[in-house]
N, C-alpha and C positions, 0 to 999 in steps of 0.2 A: 439586479444586474439591468442596463438597458440595452436595448437594441442595439445601439453604438457598441455597447459594449462588447456585445456578443459577434458582432461581423466581422472582425478579425479571425476569430475563434471558428466559426463556420467555415469560413474561406481554407482555414487551416485543415479542417476534418475533412472536407470535401462533402460530394452529393452522397456517400454511400452510407455516410455516421447520421441519423436524426438524433438532432440537439432539442433538448427539452428541461426549459427551466422553471421550475415552482418555487413560489413564496415558501410554502411548506408542506411536508408529508411526513408521515411515522417513519419512514426508512426508506432512501433510495434503493438498496438493496431488495429488499422484500417486494416495493414495486415492478422493479426490472424482474424478478423471479417470476411475478406472477404475470407478469406481461409477456416473458417468454412460453409461459404455458397456456397462457392464452393463445398463441400461436404468433409470438413477433419473430421474424426470420431475420432481420437485419442490425445490424449494429446499434446501439442506443445510448447516449449520453445523457442521462438525466442528473440534473444539479437541484439543490433544494437551498434555499437561504437558511431555512430552519427544519432541521429534525427532531420531531418530537419523542422518538421512538429509537433513535440511532442503535445500531449495533456494533460492538469490536469481537475478537475473538473469544472465544468461551462464555459467550453471553452477556458478557459486558456491555454496559450501556456505554455511548459515546454521545456526549453533550456538543451540541453546537449552539452559535448565535451569530445571528445576522451582521454581516461588518465585520465580525471577530473571526471567522472561522470560513472553511471553504468545505462542504460534503457533497460528494458526487459518486455515482457509480456508473461503469460502462457495461453493457450487456454485448456478447460477441459471440455468434454462431462459432460452434468448434468443430474439427475436422480432425479428429481422433489424435492430436498431437500428445506426447506426455506432458503431464501437469508440474512433474518435480522441477523444484526451480522457481517457478513461475512468481509465487510472492517475493521472493528474494530479487528477481529481476525485476519486476515491479518496482519495489524499492530503490532500485536503482536508477534505475528509469526516471522517477520522482525526483529523487536528489541531483541528478545531472541535471535534468531540465530546469528546476529551481537555482542550482549553484553550478552552474558550468564549470566556474573557474577554480573552486575551491573544494574542501574538504572538510568545511563547518558542519555538515549534514554526515551523520554517521547512520548507519545500519544494524538493526539489533535482530538477529535472528529470532524468528521467522518473517516477522512483519511489521516493524516499529521504525520509523524515521526518528532521529534523535539530534538534539543539540547538546553536546557533555553528555550529562548524567540524565538531561530533561527529556521528556517526550516531544516530539514535534509533529507526528503522526501515527497514525496506522493504516493498514490495509487489511481487508477481509474479502477473500476471496470465494465464492461458493459456485456452486454446478446443479444446472438441470440436468437430468438424466432421462433417456429415451430408451427403456430396456435395460441393457447393462452398459450404453454408450452415452457417451457424454454430449448433450445437444448443444449446451453454451456454457459459457462462463460468467459470472458476474464478477466484476472486479470494485467493488467500493472503498473508496478514499476518503479519509477524514482529514484534515490538516488545521491545525491551528494558526492563526494569523496575529493575536495580540495572545497575551499568556493568560490562559483560563485560571477560573478559581485553583487557588493551591490546595493540594493534597499531599499531606506528609508521605504518605506511602507510595505517591507516585507522582513526582515532580514533574511539570510540563512547563513548555515554551513556545511562543511564537514565533512565525515567520519573520515578523516585524523587528526582532532581534537583529536580525541581520539587514534589515533596511527598511526603513518605516514607510518606504513609499507602497509597499506590497497592498495590494486589495484582494478581493475575492476573484475578482473580473481579471487581473495580471497574472493572479497564480492558476487560475483554469487555462487561460491561453498558454502557459507553459506545458502546466501537467497533463492537459486533455490530448493535444495531438502527440505527446510523445508515449502516453500509453496506447494510443489508437495503433500509432508505429510498430509498436513492442508487439502487440497482438497480432498486428497485419504479418509480421515476420516470421511470429513464433515455430508455426509449423517446418519452416523453413531453418531457421536458426537455433531455437531452442536455448535450453539453458548454457549451452556451453560459449553461445556468444555473448553471455551477460556475467559469467564468472568472476573473469578479471577485473571489470567494473564493481560487482559486489566485494571483490576483496580490498578496492580499495579503500571503500569506504567502512569495513569490516569495524564494528564497534566492539564485538566481543574478544575477537583475535587477542591471545595471552592472557584475558581475564580469567580469575578463579571464578567459576559457575555451580550451580547444581541443577539438573535437568532430571527429572523425576526423583528416583533413588541415587542418581549418578552424581558423584562431584568430581570435580576435575579441572583442568586448565583448557580452553577452546583453543584449536589447532588449526580453525579456518572452517571451510566448507569443502564437500566432496565435488564430485562429477555428477552426483545426482541431487545434490542441492543440501544434503543433509549435515548437520553440525557435528564436526568431529571434535572430540573431547579424551583428552588424556589424562587418566586417572594416578592416583600417587603412585602407585608401581609402576606408572610407564605403559601401559597398555590402553589402545585407541578405541575407542567407542566411536560408533557413527550413530546419531540420533536424529531418528528421521521426522518426529511430530512431538508436540507437546510444548512445555511453559519451560523458560529457561529463567532460573533468577541468578542474575550478577550478584554476588556477594557484599562488593562494595556501595552498589546501588540500593539493594534491598528489592528489585522488580526487576 
């Protein structure tokens, strides 16, 4: 990305968010976690054109390629607000920023952006603790622009399926400010301000899934961001964390 590519983004982020772009790093999340532990006290958006050891949830690798994907992380000082629902709100904010007029981008609880059955992007939220208190959160985002190499167990898609004109810089110009605005307002608004927007893109509602040992039909999410699952006997369960496998997708 050139300086000209980044000028509108710097203006949109404002002077309080430090913007850094590197050609390559192992993991933007890891780099920002280390920076916070070393004393970083202001928001920082770190973009890597290529990650060599990118991480997803459950320790999975996240692959990235220059020009074909966008990987970035945003470190944000935390002020004691609840974290429940944050990953869902991040997904909704990204989807609305990238596709404000439509519903082609769906959200799979708790942290995936989808185009149909294919994974478009993922979110990884990690925290730095000071004693028992959250000192900062680091929100990592990986977005495919081109369709990545196929994996039968995990179909994936790129943002250019929606519009071939997308570039890493243009996607970042949409996603970065939206994410910063969400985190800025979170202590005041929290999950309640985002639940309806997540619901509008909920890719699991009405679907048969398995969550751990539970099987049932997804009935949306609750006021804490937990997945609501109705089993075969009609009993409702709230799933607060873990992996969910949609039976028809296999992932």
